[in-house]
N, C-alpha and C positions, 0 to 999 in steps of 0.2 A: 503494500499499500504506499503512495505518496500523498502527500500533504500540500494543498495550496492556499492561499489567503488573498481575499478580495480586497481591495482598498474601494470602499463604497463612495468615496468622494475624496477631492484633493488637487491640488496643482501639480506641476511637474516636480517641483522640490520637494514636495510633500512626498511624492511617489517615490522619488530618489531615496528620500531617507528612510521611508517604510520599507521600501525593497532591502534597503542594506540592513534594516534592523530584522527582517524576515529571514534574511540568509543567515545573520549570526545566531538566530533562534530557532534554526534548523528546519524550515519550511522548506519544500522542494519547489514551489512554484509563486508566483506573485502575479495578481492578476488586476486589471483595473475596467471600469465600465466605459463603453464605447457609447456615448450619448449623441443625440441628434444636434444638440447645441450644448456647447460648455467646454470645460477643457478637453483638449486633443488628446486622445488615448495613447497614440503612437509617438508623440512628442514625450508624454508622461514615461512611455516604456523607454523610450532611448534614454532619457534621463536615469531611469532605473537600470538600465543596462551599463552604463558609466560608473555605478557605485556598486555593482556586484561582480561575481565571478562565476558562481555556479547554479543559481537559481534560475529556473524557466520562467519565462515572460509572456504574457499574453492579454487577451481581452475576455470579459465575461458579459456579453458575447459581442461579435461584430454581426449586426442585421446587414448582409450583403446585398439586400434587393435595394438599399438607398445610398451604395457607394459606386463609384466608378471601378470597375474590377481591375482596370490596368493599373490605377494608381495603387489599389491595395496590393497587388503584385509587388509594385516596387517598393512600397514602405515594407512589406514583409521581408523581402530579401534584402533591402537594406539594413534592417534591425537584425536579421539573421546572421549577417557577415559581422556586424558592430560587436554581436554579443557571443560571437564565435558558436554558433548554432543551438541557440537556447529558445527559439521562437516556437510556440504554439499558436495556432490559428483558431479560436473556437467561432463557429458560426451558427446561424439561424435565421429565423423570421423576425427574430425581435419583438418586442412588445410596444403595440401601437400607442398604447396610452402614454408613450414617453415624448409625445409631441409630433408623431407621424403626420397627422391631419392638419395640425398647425402651421406646418413647414411644408405643406404640398407634397409630402411623401406617399408614396403607394400605399393603400390600407386594404386592398383586396386580397384575401389570404392566397388564392390560387395564383395570382398575377405575381405576388413576392416569392412564393415557391419557385415558379418559373424563372425568375431573376435570379433566385439563389442558386438554382442548378446551373443556369447559364454562368453566372458570375464564377462559380467555383470551376467550370470548365476553362474559363478565360484566365484566372489566376494560375491554375494549375500548367495550363499550355504554356503560357509565358515563362513561367519558372523553368520549363525544358529548353528555352532558347529559341532562336529565330533561324529561318523565316517563320511566321506564325500568321494565320488568318483565322477567322471565325465567321460563320453564317448561322445566326440563329433567329429565334422569333424575335426578340427583342434587341440582341446586339448584332452588329455587323461589322467587322473588323477587316480591311484591306490587308494584304500581305505585307508584313513590317519587316525590313532588312537593315535598318540602321543598326550602329553598333549597341548590342544590348549590355545589361550586366551580367556578371558572371552568375551561374546558377547557385541557388541556396547551398549554404555549408551543410545542412542537412540532407541526406539522400535516403531514399529517392526523391524525397520532397520534404518541405515543413510539414510536420504533424498538422493534421487536420481534424478537429473534433467537430461534430454535427449534433443538432438537437435532433433528437428521433421521438416523435409522438407515438406513443404505444396505444392501440394496436394498428394504426395507421401504415396501410402498406406501401404507399409512395415514399411516406415520410422515412420508414425503415428501410427501404430498398435505396435511399440515398447515402444512409449511414453506413450501408454494406460498402460502399465506393471508397470509403475515407479511413482514417485511423483512430477514431475515438467516437464514444456515444454519449451525449447529454441527455439523459433520459427525462421524457416528460410524458403524461398521460393525459387523454382528451376524451370527453363523453361523447354522446352522439350529437351533441350540439355544437362541438368543436370548443368546448370549454375546459380549461385545465383544471384538473382535479388531482387529489392527492395520490402519491403512489409510494409503494412501500419495498422492502427489500425483496420481498415475494415476487413484484412486479419486475425489478431487475434480473432477478433469476430468470423469469421468463423471456426477457429481452435478450439475455446472454445466451439461452439455449436456441433461440432463433439465429443469433448472429453466428454462434458456433457451427450450426447446420447449414447456413447459407453462404456465410462469406468465403469467396474463393482466394483472396490475397493471403500471402503468409506472413505479410509484416506484421509487427505488433499492433495490438489494438487494445485501447483504453475504455473504461466504463467510469465515467466521472460524475458523481454525486455530491450535492452541496447542501450545507445546513450549518447549524450552529452546536458548540459543545462548549461545557463550562471549564474554562482554563483552569479554575482554581480547584478542580475535583477532577484529577488525572484518571481515577478509577470510572467514574461514570462517563466521562469523555471517551475512554477507551471502550466501554461497553456500547456506546451509540454508534461509534465507528465499526466496530466489530461486526455488527449485525449487517452492516452494508457489504463490508468485505466478505462475508460468508455468502452473500447474493450474488457476488463477481464483482463488486465496484473494484476498482485499482486506485484511483485517486479520490480523495476527500477535500473538499474546497470549503474552507471555512468562510461562511459569508454573511457579514452582518449587515444585511440590507436595511435601511430605514426608509420612512416615509418619503417620495420624492418631493414634497414642499415643505420639508422639515430639515432645519440644519442637521449635520452630523457632529457626534461628540467624538471628535478624534482622539481625545486623550482615552477615551473607553476603547476605541478601536487599537490604538498602540499597546494600550495595556493588555488585551487579549492576544494581539501578535507577539508580545515579549512573552508570553506565558508558553509559547510554543505549540507545536502540533499534538493534536490526541493520540498519540501513538498506540498501536496493539502489539507492537514487536518488541 
């Protein structure tokens, strides 16, 4: 089991400082929120990379439907080289209540799913080098031959974690093409509902039976553990690990319209991950 920590809010300097402290406290990953409008996630991660040597860096999550895939490809490969191969790209449809409609972003779920699929095609295609062209429903890229950046440090590519909505077939088929699952569960109306370690076990069984690729695959769950009670924290995480999870992400999300108590966040970070080993 590996352990990550999400910074729920903060500027680039805060991200750099907290990432450094996370590394010192024994966390394996440091993640930031990619907002529609706010502090730039990739600049925050760049600052974090400059203060760290070991810890993995990424977003929770990148809603690819509202981004230019070629720009994301450039940002991720740049950070992967700067960090010497420590980037993880976590993607999904994103939560539309974080400003999608207010800024004119696409809100239709099916269209966002199409944009996500095509965006991933483009990002991974550009990572592989040039010449490159693409002709999809939403994106059309003429063949490019100008001098490209080198491929990512990590091969065959930067690890991609994808939100998978259980038991939606199209969503889970998308997950199978990449390197990790961020599990979610939807009801018949498409609303998110609670999922348990038993659901993760079902999803893992599906992935084990259906996935063709032999590259490593992660199952990533998030939640809160009491840093002052290591035994209780380990008990919480142990249940998810038994279901097949390989990463635990400590996520102290607050209300979007309320200020974040960064000192409380720092205290939990400094207490270290809820280890079960």
